[in-house]
Every structure is written in structure tokens, then in C-alpha cells.
C-alpha positions as CSV (number, residue, x, y, z in Angstrom):
1,X,0.0,0.0,0.0
2,X,1.2,3.5,-0.8
3,X,-0.2,6.9,0.2
4,X,0.5,9.6,-2.3
5,X,0.4,13.3,-2.0
6,X,0.6,14.6,-5.6
7,X,3.6,12.9,-7.3
8,X,5.3,12.1,-4.0
9,X,4.8,8.8,-2.1
10,X,4.0,10.2,1.3
11,X,4.1,6.7,2.9
12,X,5.0,3.4,1.5
13,X,6.6,0.1,2.5
14,X,10.1,1.5,2.5
15,X,9.2,4.4,4.7
16,X,7.2,2.2,7.1
17,X,10.2,-0.1,7.4
18,X,12.5,2.9,8.1
19,X,10.1,4.2,10.8
20,X,9.9,0.9,12.4
21,X,13.6,0.6,12.4
22,X,14.0,4.1,13.9
23,X,11.6,3.0,16.7
24,X,13.5,-0.2,17.3
25,X,17.0,1.3,17.2
26,X,16.4,4.8,18.5
27,X,18.0,6.9,15.8
28,X,18.0,7.4,12.0
29,X,21.7,6.4,11.7
30,X,21.2,3.1,13.6
31,X,18.0,2.4,11.6
32,X,19.8,3.1,8.3
33,X,22.6,0.7,9.2
34,X,20.1,-2.0,10.2
35,X,18.4,-1.6,6.8
36,X,21.8,-1.5,4.9
37,X,20.9,2.1,3.8
38,X,23.0,5.2,3.8
39,X,22.2,7.8,6.5
40,X,21.6,10.4,3.7
41,X,19.0,8.1,2.0
42,X,17.3,7.5,5.3
43,X,17.3,11.3,6.1
44,X,15.9,12.1,2.7
45,X,13.1,9.6,3.1
46,X,12.2,11.1,6.5
47,X,12.4,14.6,5.1
48,X,10.1,13.6,2.2
49,X,7.7,12.0,4.6
50,X,7.6,15.2,6.7
51,X,7.2,17.5,3.7
52,X,4.4,15.4,2.1
53,X,2.4,15.2,5.3
54,X,3.0,18.7,6.6
55,X,-0.2,20.1,5.1
56,X,-2.4,17.1,5.8
57,X,-5.3,17.2,8.2
């Protein structure tokens, strides 16, 4: 399942996995390592999530 906001994917499986890993590991950097992802990629995904949901509600 994916939730879109215009052309951006506001929330999808990859972002959900990242959010769960952040909850489990306590930081973006530890979550990124656990998912074999660069910190920059993780940060960009979280930034995209924040931007795409900032005007919701």
C-alpha cells in the first residue's frame, strides 16, 4: 500500500520499514545501518515524509 500526495509517495513500504527501524534502534543512523541504507538516504526519506504530510489534516 502507498499513500500519495501529488507525485510524491507520502508513505509506502520502505518508509514504514524505516520508521519501524527508527523506533527499534532509536536513531536514524542506527536504523539506516540496520536496513543497509545510507544515512543520507534515510534522512531524505524522512524529510520527504515530513514534507508530504506537513499540510495534511
